[in-house]
C-alpha positions, 0 to 999 in steps of 0.5 A, a space after each residue: 324166817 318162820 322156822 327161826 321164829 318157831 325155834 326161838 319161841 320153843 327154846 324160850 318156852 323150854 327155858 321157862 319150863 326149866 326155870 319154873 319146874 325143878 324136875 326139868 333141868 340142864 346139867 352144867 354151870 348154874 350161873 353167870 356167863 358160863 351158864 348162858 354159853 354152855 346152855 344156849 346151844 343145848 337149848 336150841 338142840 332140845 327145841 329141835 328134838 322137841 319139834 321133831 318129836 312133836 311133828 313126827 312121833 306125836 301124830 302117830 301116838 295120838 292116832 293110835 290113842 284116839 279111843 282114850 282121847 275120846 273117852 277122857 274128853 281130850 285130857 289124854 292129850 296132856 299125857 301124850 304131851 308129857 310123854 313126848 317131853 320125856 321122849 325128848 329128854 331121853 333122845 337128848 340124853 342119848 346124844 349127849 345133851 344135858 337135858 333131863 326130865 325127872 318123872 311123869 308129873 314134871 313132864 306133865 307140868 313142863 309140857 303144859 308150860 311149853 304148850 301155853 307159851 308156844 300158843 301164846 307167842 304164836 298168837 302174838 306173832 302173825 305170819 305174813 304168808 
């Protein structure tokens, strides 16, 4: 149940980021039932890719950039999050999912939106473990 909750909240956060930021988008239909039908599965797949990248790649990148994180008082973590979103878009494009992030600044703002929404929903949804 915890995985499903995480997947749905991450998918919702990615959807909000695509809605708020013009440089983050899915290709395909733009309105109506067709948009929902053709973007729901890619949205869930992008959330899975983002989870994989966040859990396996991000810790390694963060470890090797500890001096930069310390020097910038943690602000370099924003850069790492943006790079992880760009990597997610690159992987999604490689496997044929129509998810795109145009440029670093869009990735930075998108990662901020996704992080804040995930943090907010995680604080609202408590685990019963």
